[in-house]
C-alpha positions in Angstrom: 0.0 0.0 0.0 1.2 3.5 -0.7 2.6 5.4 2.4 1.3 8.7 3.6 4.5 10.4 2.3 3.4 9.4 -1.3 0.1 11.4 -1.1 -0.1 13.6 -4.3 -0.5 17.3 -3.8 -3.8 19.0 -4.4 -2.1 21.2 -7.1 -1.0 18.1 -9.0 -4.5 16.6 -8.9 -6.0 19.9 -10.1 -3.7 19.7 -13.1 -4.8 16.2 -13.8 -8.4 17.2 -13.4 -8.0 20.0 -15.9 -7.4 17.4 -18.6 -11.0 16.2 -18.4 -13.4 18.6 -20.0 -16.6 17.0 -18.6 -15.5 17.7 -15.0 -15.9 21.4 -15.7 -19.7 21.0 -16.0 -22.4 21.4 -13.4 -25.3 19.1 -12.5 -28.4 20.6 -10.9 -26.4 23.9 -10.6 -23.7 22.1 -8.5 -20.2 21.1 -9.6 -20.1 17.6 -10.9 -18.5 15.1 -8.5 -18.1 12.0 -10.5 -17.6 9.0 -8.2 -18.7 6.2 -10.5 -15.3 5.3 -12.0 -15.7 1.5 -11.5 -18.5 1.7 -14.0 -16.7 3.9 -16.5 -14.1 6.6 -16.3 -14.1 10.0 -17.9 -12.0 10.8 -20.9 -9.0 13.2 -21.0 -8.7 15.7 -23.9 -5.9 13.7 -25.6 -8.3 10.7 -26.0 -11.1 12.9 -27.4 -8.7 14.5 -29.8 -7.2 11.2 -30.9 -10.5 9.7 -31.9 -11.7 13.0 -33.5 -8.5 13.3 -35.5 -8.8 9.8 -36.9 -12.2 10.5 -38.3 -11.3 13.9 -39.5 -8.0 13.1 -41.2 -7.6 9.3 -41.7 -11.0 7.7 -41.7 -10.8 4.5 -43.8 -10.7 0.7 -43.2 -7.6 -1.1 -42.1 -5.6 -3.9 -43.7 -5.2 -4.6 -47.4 -6.0 -1.1 -48.5 -3.3 0.1 -50.9 -4.1 3.8 -50.7 -2.7 6.4 -48.3 -5.6 6.7 -45.9 -6.0 3.0 -45.4 -2.2 2.5 -45.0 -2.2 5.3 -42.4 -5.2 3.9 -40.6 -3.6 0.5 -40.4 -0.4 2.0 -39.0 -2.3 3.8 -36.3 -4.4 0.7 -35.5 -1.3 -1.6 -35.2 0.5 1.0 -33.2 -2.3 0.8 -30.7 -1.8 -2.9 -30.5 1.9 -2.4 -29.8 1.0 0.1 -27.1 -1.3 -2.4 -25.4 1.4 -5.0 -25.7 3.9 -2.8 -23.8 1.3 -1.7 -21.3 0.7 -5.4 -20.3 4.3 -6.5 -21.1 3.0 -9.2 -23.4 5.7 -11.2 -25.3 4.6 -9.9 -28.7 1.9 -7.8 -30.4 0.4 -11.1 -31.7 -0.8 -11.9 -28.2 -3.0 -8.8 -28.1 -6.6 -9.3 -29.5 -8.8 -6.2 -29.8 -12.3 -6.9 -28.6 -15.3 -4.7 -27.5 -14.4 -5.1 -23.8 -13.8 -7.5 -21.0 -17.2 -9.2 -21.5 -16.4 -10.1 -25.1 -12.9 -11.2 -24.2 -14.2 -13.7 -21.6 -16.9 -14.8 -24.0 -14.2 -15.4 -26.7 -12.2 -17.6 -24.4 -15.3 -19.5 -23.1 -16.5 -20.1 -26.6 -13.2 -21.3 -27.9 -12.6 -23.6 -24.8 -16.1 -25.0 -25.2 -15.3 -26.0 -28.8 -11.8 -27.2 -28.2 -11.1 -28.4 -24.6 -14.2 -28.7 -22.4 -15.6 -32.2 -22.0 -18.4 -33.7 -19.9 -17.5 -33.6 -16.2 -14.7 -31.1 -16.8 -14.6 -28.4 -14.1 -14.3 -24.6 -14.4 -13.2 -22.9 -11.2 -14.6 -19.4 -10.5 -14.8 -17.3 -7.3 -17.8 -16.1 -5.4 -16.9 -12.5 -6.2 -17.0 -12.7 -10.0 -18.8 -10.2 -12.1 -21.6 -11.7 -14.1 -19.4 -11.4 -17.2 -17.1 -14.0 -15.7 -20.0 -16.3 -14.6 -22.6 -16.4 -17.4 -20.2 -17.2 -20.3 -18.9 -20.2 -18.3 -22.5 -21.3 -17.5 -23.2 -21.3 -21.2 -20.1 -23.2 -21.9 -20.9 -25.8 -19.2 -24.4 -26.2 -20.6 -23.0 -26.8 -24.1 -20.4 -29.3 -23.0 -21.5 -31.0 -19.8 -18.8 -29.3 -17.8 -19.6 -27.9 -14.4 -18.7 -24.9 -12.3 -16.9 -24.9 -8.9 -16.8 -21.8 -6.8 -14.1 -20.6 -4.4 -15.9 -19.0 -1.4 -15.3 -15.6 0.2 -15.1 -14.4 3.8 -17.1 -11.8 5.7 -14.3 -9.4 4.9 -14.8 -9.9 1.2 -11.6 -11.8 0.7 -11.2 -15.2 -1.0 -11.2 -18.1 1.3 -8.1 -20.0 0.1 -7.9 -22.4 3.0 -9.0 -25.4 0.9 -7.8 -24.1 -2.5 -6.0 -27.4 -3.5 -9.4 -29.2 -3.3 -10.6 -27.2 -6.3 -7.7 -28.3 -8.5 -8.0 -31.8 -9.8 -7.3 -33.7 -13.0 -10.8 -32.6 -14.2 -10.1 -28.8 -13.8 -10.0 -27.2 -17.2 -9.6 -23.5 -16.2 -9.4 -21.1 -13.3 -11.2 -17.8 -14.1 -10.7 -15.1 -11.5 -11.2 -11.4 -11.1 -8.1 -9.3 -10.3 -10.0 -6.6 -8.4 -13.6 -6.9 -7.4 -15.9 -4.3 -8.8 -18.4 -4.4 -5.9 -16.0 -5.0 -3.0 -12.7 -3.4 -4.1 -10.8 -6.5 -3.0 -7.4 -7.0 -4.7 -7.1 -10.7 -5.1 -3.7 -12.6 -4.7 -3.7 -13.7 -8.3 0.0 -14.3 -8.3 -0.5 -17.1 -5.7 -3.6 -18.4 -7.6 -1.8 -18.6 -10.9 1.2 -20.3 -9.4 -0.9 -22.9 -7.6 -3.1 -23.5 -10.7 -0.1 -23.9 -12.9 1.3 -26.5 -10.5 -1.6 -28.6 -11.7 -1.2 -27.5 -15.4 -4.4 -25.5 -15.2 -4.7 -22.4 -17.4 -5.8 -19.1 -15.8 -7.9 -16.3 -17.1 -7.8 -13.0 -15.2 -10.6 -10.4 -15.4 -8.6 -7.2 -15.2 -11.3 -4.7 -15.9 -11.0 -3.0 -12.5 -7.2 -3.5 -12.1 -5.6 -1.8 -15.2 -6.4 1.7 -14.2 -5.0 1.2 -10.7 -2.2 -1.3 -10.7 0.8 -2.0 -12.9 0.2 -5.2 -14.9 2.9 -7.5 -16.2 1.4 -10.6 -17.7 4.7 -12.3 -18.2 5.6 -11.8 -14.5 2.1 -12.9 -13.4 2.3 -15.9 -15.7 -1.4 -15.8 -16.5 -2.7 -17.4 -19.7 -5.3 -14.8 -20.5 -5.9 -11.2 -19.2 -8.8 -9.1 -20.2 -9.7 -5.4 -19.8 -12.0 -2.7 -21.1 -10.8 0.6 -22.6 -13.6 2.6 -20.9 -12.4 1.6 -17.4 -9.0 3.1 -18.1 -9.9 6.5 -19.4 -10.3 5.2 -23.0 -13.3 4.9 -25.3 -16.3 2.6 -24.9 -16.6 -0.4 -27.2 -12.9 -1.3 -27.2 -11.0 -3.7 -25.0 -8.1 -6.1 -25.0 -7.7 -9.8 -24.6 -4.1 -10.9 -23.9 -3.7 -14.6 -24.7 -0.5 -16.7 -24.6 0.3 -17.4 -28.2 0.1 -21.2 -27.7 -3.6 -20.8 -26.7 -4.4 -18.4 -29.5 -2.8 -20.8 -32.0 -4.7 -23.7 -30.6 -8.1 -22.1 -30.3 -10.6 -22.1 -33.2 -11.9 -18.8 -34.5 -14.5 -17.0 -32.3 -16.5 -15.5 -35.2 -16.4 -15.8 -38.9 -16.3 -13.0 -41.5 -13.9 -10.6 -43.1 -10.2 -10.1 -42.0 -10.1 -13.4 -40.1 -9.4 -15.4 -43.2 -6.6 -16.2 -45.6 -8.7 -17.9 -48.3 -12.4 -18.8 -48.7 -14.0 -21.3 -51.0 -17.3 -23.0 -50.5 -15.5 -26.2 -49.7 -13.2 -24.8 -46.9 -11.7 -21.7 -45.3 -8.1 -21.1 -44.3 -7.9 -18.8 -41.3 -5.7 -15.8 -40.8 -2.8 -15.8 -38.4 -3.2 -14.6 -34.8 -4.4 -12.2 -33.6 -6.4 -11.5 -36.7 -8.0 -14.9 -36.6 -10.1 -13.5 -33.7 -10.9 -10.0 -35.2 -13.6 -10.7 -37.7 -15.2 -7.7 -39.5 -14.3 -4.0 -39.4 -12.8 -3.3 -36.0 -13.3 -0.3 -33.7 -10.4 1.5 -35.3 -11.0 4.9 -33.7 -11.6 3.1 -30.3 -8.2 1.4 -30.6 -6.5 4.7 -31.4 -8.3 6.4 -28.5 -7.3 3.5 -26.2 -3.6 4.0 -27.2 -3.9 7.6 -26.2 -5.4 6.7 -22.8 -2.8 4.1 -22.0 0.0 6.5 -22.9 -1.7 9.2 -20.8 -1.8 7.2 -17.6 1.7 5.9 -18.2 2.9 9.5 -18.5 1.2 10.4 -15.2 2.6 7.3 -13.5 0.4 4.4 -12.2 2.3 4.4 -8.9 1.4 8.1 -8.4 -2.2 7.5 -9.4 -2.4 4.5 -7.0 -1.0 6.6 -4.1 -3.6 9.3 -4.7 -6.5 6.8 -5.0 -5.4 5.0 -1.8 -5.5 8.3 0.1 -9.0 8.9 -1.2 -10.0 5.3 -0.2 -8.7 5.7 3.3 -10.2 9.2 3.8 -13.6 8.1 2.4 -13.7 5.0 4.6 -12.9 6.9 7.7 -15.5 9.6 7.0 -18.3 7.3 6.0 -17.8 5.0 9.0 -18.7 7.9 11.3 -22.2 7.9 10.0 -24.5 6.0 12.4 -26.1 2.9 10.8 -23.7 2.9 7.8 -22.0 -0.5 7.0 -19.2 -0.9 4.5 -19.5 -4.0 2.4 -16.1 -5.3 1.7 -13.3 -4.7 4.2 -10.4 -6.6 2.7 -6.9 -5.7 3.7 -5.9 -5.1 0.1 -8.4 -2.9 -1.7 -8.6 -0.7 -4.7 -10.4 2.7 -4.5 -13.9 1.3 -4.2 -16.2 1.8 -1.2 -19.6 -0.1 -1.2 -21.9 0.6 1.7 -25.5 0.4 3.0 -27.3 2.6 5.5 -29.8 1.0 7.9 -33.3 1.9 6.9 -32.5 3.6 3.6 -32.6 1.9 0.2 -29.4 2.5 -1.8 -31.5 3.9 -4.7 -32.7 6.6 -2.4 -29.1 7.4 -1.4 -28.2 7.6 -5.1 -31.0 9.9 -5.9 -30.3 12.3 -3.0 -26.6 12.3 -3.9 -27.5 13.0 -7.6 -29.4 16.1 -6.6 -26.3 17.3 -4.9 -24.3 16.9 -8.1 -22.7 13.6 -7.0 -22.6 10.6 -9.3 -22.4 7.3 -7.4 -23.5 3.8 -8.5 -26.3 1.9 -6.7 -27.6 -1.6 -7.3 -26.1 -5.1 -7.4 -23.2 -4.1 -9.6 -23.6 -7.2 -11.7 -22.5 -9.3 -8.7 -25.7 -10.7 -7.4 -24.0 -13.7 -5.7 -21.9 -11.2 -3.7 -25.1 -9.3 -2.6 -26.7 -12.6 -1.7 -23.7 -13.6 0.4 -23.8 -10.3 2.4 -27.6 -10.5 2.7 -28.3 -7.2 0.9 -30.3 -6.5 -2.3 -27.9 -3.7 -3.4 -25.3 -1.3 -2.2 -24.3 2.3 -2.9 -20.8 2.4 -4.4 -18.3 5.3 -4.6 -15.3 4.6 -6.8 -12.4 6.9 -7.2 -10.1 7.9 -10.0 -7.0 10.1 -10.5 -9.1 13.3 -10.9 -11.2 13.0 -7.7 -10.6 15.3 -4.7 -11.1 15.0 -0.9 -13.7 17.7 -1.0 -15.8 15.5 -3.3 -15.6 12.8 -0.5 -16.8 15.5 1.9 -19.8 16.3 -0.4 -20.7 12.6 -0.6 -20.6 12.2 3.2 -22.8 15.3 3.5 -25.3 13.9 1.1 -25.5 10.6 3.0 -26.0 12.5 6.2 -28.7 14.5 4.6 -30.4 11.2 3.5 -30.1 9.9 7.1 -31.7 13.1 8.5 -34.5 13.0 5.9 -35.4 9.3 6.3 -35.1 9.2 10.1 -37.1 12.3 10.6 
């Protein structure tokens, strides 16, 4: 965890904040306090300009075009792939597949495994804190193949219970799919340990990194994972673009995910020869502008420094936790020792939707609901939580405004 000496100055955060045009606006005549970053982050000016410039100056399709615009668009698109490779420290650009986001990345792996590796009675190991996007694709794969799911439990603190981990790894285990950072609890999972133990049984590991890449440095070679997935819009990039890292041996082995243009070498009515990786998995016209915008976003946060960003977010997490806990009847859901900048909470006698509505009228954007983790809500015995999630541009005074809004809700409903 970052130390107190690493707290970033208010002046520095103000400079970061100035890069995001939307943060200058008001909501209900109040300054916008955007605290829903786990759902999607806001976009810096460099990302907006990168997308706009592509459409204004280079708009054309990629690959195989012999004219200037297409060649330039292809260069920009493949440069984005190399940036994603460096960001994750993948061994080569061919291990980077562009997808719509984490959800499509996991569906791609699940679909390909169902066609190539899953058999009746095979087991897919998940955890109790997975996002629905890392549950439902595996349920579909299990229904298609006769495989079954096994679920690693969690504790009352919102941490994985690894006391009987080895019992989940057998000769039937086909895959471990695990979230790096929980979107509803903020828990940072010990994926290094999980990967190491799974690989001891020759079990491949998929990591859902949607909530991790904006907060933690990721080195897929050091982690040793077989797949790592993230979404551009969670890391200050555009919506509709994401990355699946896959070890080359798996991408070579897997059948195509979808059929169409650009994923082929040759097509006849008798047979089709598929393209090389990663293009084998990128059927159709890709989100070219999205990839270019993602490149700008990844370069932007690398320029600021993930360690500095993490230090600031940890300060906000600590401050928000301390202030919210002072409110009578407020209970924080998820108290793991290692947490990202996410605080989920409930207040006795007040529905989270009411908390969200009152906060909204104060210009504060928070997320309320089950956060696509209904099994987590069931475990903690709540239908929903209110969730504040922080990013590099958030300020302590926005935490103060959130606390004041929750206190206002308490006074209103208990009157």
